[in-house]
Structure formats: structure tokens, C-alpha cells
N, C-alpha and C positions, 0 to 999 in steps of 0.2 A: 504494500500500500504506500501511497505518497500523500504528503500534506504540502502546504504552501505558505511561504513567507512574503509579505508585502512590506517593503521598506519605503518610507515616505516622510513628508513633513506635514505640518498643519498651517493653514492660512489664518494667522493670527497677527494682531498688531503688537504683540509683546514678544520679546526675544525667545521665549520658550517654544514658540511655534516653529521657528526656523532651526530645528535640531532634528535628530534622527529618531524616528518612531518606527515601531514594528507592529504589523497586524498579522494574524495567523488564521489559517483555515484548514479544515480537514479535507474539503472537497473543491476549493476554489470558488465557491459560491457564497457560503455563509462565513462571514469574517468576524473576528473578535480582537480585542486589544491585547497587547503585551505590556507588562510592567504598570498595570493600572492606568493605562493610557498616558503615561508620562514618558519623556524621552529616554531612549536607551543609551544614546551617545550625545555628547555636547561639544560644540565647536568652541575652542578657546583661542584659536589663532586666525590669522588673516582677518576677514570681516567679522569673525565671531558669530557666524550663522551659516547654515547650509540649506540649499534648496535643490530640487531636481535630482533626486537620488537614484543611483543604480546599484544593484548587487549582483554578483556573479560568483560561481565556484570554479576555480581553476582546475586544470587536469591533475594537479598534484594535491588537490583537496583543500586548498585555502579558500576562504571567503573574502571577497574584496568589495568594499563599499566605496564608490566615487560620488562626488557631489560638486555642485557649483558653489564656489566660495562667495557668498553674498548674504548680507543681512539688511533687509529693508527696515526692520525695526530700529536698528541703530543707525544705519548709513543713510537712509532716505532723508532723514531730518538733519544729518550732520554733514559728512564729507560730500554727499551727493546733492545737497541743496534742493531736495524735492524734484530732481530732474532725472528722468529715464535716459536722456541723452548723455548726461555725465556718467551714469552707471555704464551705459553701453560703450562709451569711449575710454573711460578712465577707471573702470572697475578692476577687480582682481584678474591677474594673468595666470593664476594657478588653479589647480583642482585640489580638492580635499580628499584624502584617502584614509581608510581604516582597514586592518587585516585581522582575521580570526581563523582558528582551526575548528571551532566548535559552536560558533554563533553566540556564545555567551561571554567569553573573554576576548577583548579586542585590544589591538595595539594602541599606542598613543597616536594622536592625530598627526598625519603627515601632510605636508604641503608639496604638491607635485608640480614641477616645472617641465614643460615640453619645449624643445628647441623651436624657435619661430614664433612662440606665443606672445612675445613682447610686441609684435606687430598687430595683435588682436585687441578688440575690446574684451568684454567679459567672455569667458569660456562657458557658454550656457549648456546645461543639461547633458553631462557626459553619459555615454552609453557604451556597453562592451558586448562584443560578440566573438566567440571562438572561431577562428579561421582554420577549419580542418585541413584545407589544402596546404597551408603553410605551417601548421602546428604553432600558431601564435594567436594573439588577440588584437582585434581592431578596436581601439578606443576612438569614438566619434563624438562630436559636439558641434554646436553652432556658434559662429562668431561673425562680427563685422571686422574689417581690417583697415589699418591706417593707410595702406597702399591705395585704396579707392575712396579715401576720405570717409571711412566708416559708413559705406553705402549698405545696400541690402545684404542681410546675413546669408551665409552659405554654410554647408556642412563640411567639416574638416576631420581628418583622422591622423592617428599615430599608431604605429605597431609596437607591441611589447611582447616578450616571451615570459617575463618574470615579474612585471609591475615594479621593477626597480630602474630599468633603463627604457627609454622611449625614443622612437625614431622622430626625425624632424616632421613637423606638421605638414600635411599635404591636403589638397582639395579632394573631397569625396564626391560632393554633388552640389551643383549650383543650378537654380531655376532661372531661366532667362527673363521671365516677366514678373518676378516677385522674390521677396526673401523667403527662406525656408529655415525653420527651427525645429527643435525637439525631435531629433532622430532616434529611431529604435529599430534595430536590425535583428532578423531571425533567419535561421536556415531551415529549409524544408525541401526534401528530395533533391538535394544538390544545388538548389537555387537559394540566393540570398535576397530576402525581402526587407525593404526599407520603408517604414512609416515616417512621414514628416508632416509638420504643419506648414501649409502654404499660406503666405501672407495675402495673396490675391490670385484670382483666375485659376481656381476658386479659392475663396478664403475659408479653407477647412482642411481636414486631414486628407492626404493623398498617399497612395501605396505604389512603390516602385519595386523592380526586381532586376537581378543580374545573376549570371553564372559565376561571377567573381565577387569577392567581398568588397572590392574597391571599385566596382563598376566596370564599364558604363551601365547606367540604369535606364530601364524602360518603364513606362507607366502601365499599371494594372488597371485598365479602364473599367472593369466590372465593379471595382471597389467604389468608384465614383457614384454609382447608382444608389448605394446605401447612404453615402454622405450627403446626397442631394435631399434627403428626407430630414436632415437635422438643421438647426439654425446656423447660419453662416457666422463666422467670426466669434464664436462662443466656446469653442472646444480646442484643446491643445494636449500636449504631453501624452501621446499614445503609448500604451504598453500592453503587451500580450503574453499569454502563456498557453502552452498546449496541455489540455486536461483530457486524458483518455483519447477519444476519437474526434475531438473538436478543439478549436481555438477560442479562448476567451480574450476579447479585446476590450480595453478600458480607455475611455477618452475623458480627459479632465475638463469639466464644465466650469467656466469662470464668468458666466454671464449674469451674475448677481452679486450681492454683498458677500463678505467673507464667510458668514455663517451658512450660506446656501451653496457654497462651492464644494466640488468633489467629483469623484469618478462616476461615469455613467457606463454601464456594461453592454457589450454586444457579443453575439455568439456566431461563429462561422465554422464550416466543416474544414476548409483548407485555405491557406494563404493564396494558393494558385488560383482558386476560383474567385477569391476576392469578395464573396457575398457574406455580409454580416448583418444580423438582425438585432435591433435594440431589444434588451431583455431584462428590464428593470425588475420585474416581479420574481425573477429567478435568483436574485442576489439580495444580500443584506450586509450593511456596513454599520459599525457602531458610531461613526461620524464621517465627515467628508475627507477621506484620504486625499492628499494632494501630491501630485507629480512624483511618482516613484516607479519601482519595478517589482516584479514577482519572481521568486525563486522556488523551484520544487525542492522540498526537503523530506526527510524521513519522518516516520511516526515518532521515533525517539526524539528527534529534534523538536517536533511539535510539543511533545510532553515537557521537555526541558524549558522551552520558551514560555509555555503556558504557566509554568511554576515560577518563572523568573520575576524577582522583585529586587529593585536596586535601592539601597538606602541613600538618603541625601548625602551622607559622608563619602559615598563611593563614586560620586561624579568627579 
């Protein structure tokens, strides 16, 4: 049997929201909190807050959490002067990382530098996929760059085999008629599928695919049919997980105040078919999970996480 771990943050105006939270599920549909709905990890370095979290298990059994180094709670009112432009151009050039071998005990917070990142604005929403053809990992994220005067964001990537050394950043995907953000890549039957949020034409989530992890990518047009049924410009941060014989896709709804935000679920048979149906009634969440990823875990992992409680002195 398998269970599932959702690593995410909360949309709050206080600093405790922009930290690392865990949710767990036996089946991928019914979710519950970990650590009494309090953070599992806290960011003390960089911007002292993390958003847009990803978690992966490496081939040698380690668990890796990567995140955007950004605190709106602290920074928006302070060094960024209530300006998204200042964040996009002058925010952190690093990613935040934690490592673990058991999902309970985590390394100290690490600040990850990637060659070429000094030319970027913020490195938004890191995602990781294992490249089985090259036996390494593709870390991908979205950024604007100084070279084009911080124009429309594109998706960039770096390769790593150990999460200690990273190759120079390279372009993964650029959309000619709009920015793209929030990349999430998955492998199915030898193809690599890349979800991204398109800023326009259309202003919603799109799905791409390639037989190589680094492209070139082509559009999966069938996916557009389902996205045409949801409100434009209100969904971001796609994340998906394979559960038995179907894919569960979650899109982060941000079209309301902070209290009403969170993931909306969809179900589809295969990524190749691209057909996903909104399925709210099949799922339950204890609160609005924000911009994260899901990892398949063991039943023993689930039991340990369900029992996990962190004392205030342990942060």
C-alpha cells in the first residue's frame, strides 16, 4: 500500500504562513494535517520565509525539499516597498533546501546558488524531476532576466546528480506570446510532460510534452478543453501525482481573499490524453493548501508523520 505527503505553505499575512507545512493522506483524496497544522520547518535565512515548495526522493533514498526564498510578510512592507516589480527584479537569487532520510529529521536550512542566477530576478517555484535517460535530476523554475530588462518570465533549468553541485542555468521553455511560470514536470511512458501557467493566450494552465526532459516541447491540445471550463487568470501552481490507475491534478485557486484560496482537484486517466475533470466532491482538505507538491510515501511513513509533534523549543 502507498500513502501520500503534500508539502506546502499557507496564504497568511503573518510570517508563520510562509514556512513548511505537511499534509498526509492514505489515498490521495482525503487529507489531514501534520504537527497540529503548525509548520514542520522554519526558514531563518535569506528572506526568512519560503513559498512554492517541492519535495522529491532521490535514487539513493534522500528526501529533498526546495523552495522559493521569499517572505511577503516581512519583505513586502520592508525591503520591497509594496512592489511586485522590486521583488521580481531584486528578490533572492537563491533557492532554499532541506534534506532528510526519514521525513522526520531534517538538515539545517541550506541556501542554494546556481551559476547564472545573478542575472535573474527571483527564482520562482522550483520543481524537480528525475531524468532516467541521464541518471540525474532536472531542477526547473521560472524567472525574468536582467538581459531582457526583466521582461516576460520563462522556465529555466539546472542539472544535478547529488543536490550538492548544479550545472549552469539554461533555458527550458519560453512562450513567444506571454510569460510562463510555475512549472511541474512528470514522466509517463517515456515522455516528459510539463505543466505551466501561461500569462496570456490563454491565461490559464497549459500542458506540454517532449521525449527529452529538456525539450523541445509541444502543446497537448486536448488539455486545453478542460481548462476552457474554468475561470481564466485565477489558477496557478499545478501539481500532480499518479494514484493507482489515474492522475490527480491540483490547481491552486487564488481568485479570492487569502482565507478562500487553495487547491482545486481534477482527475484524469493519463497525461497523454490530457483530459481532466474537476472533482471537488471526491476530495477533502483541512484548509487551503497553497503551492506545493505531493510525494508517494509508505504506510510506515504515514504513521510516523501522523504521530509527529514538534515542541516550540525544537524549531
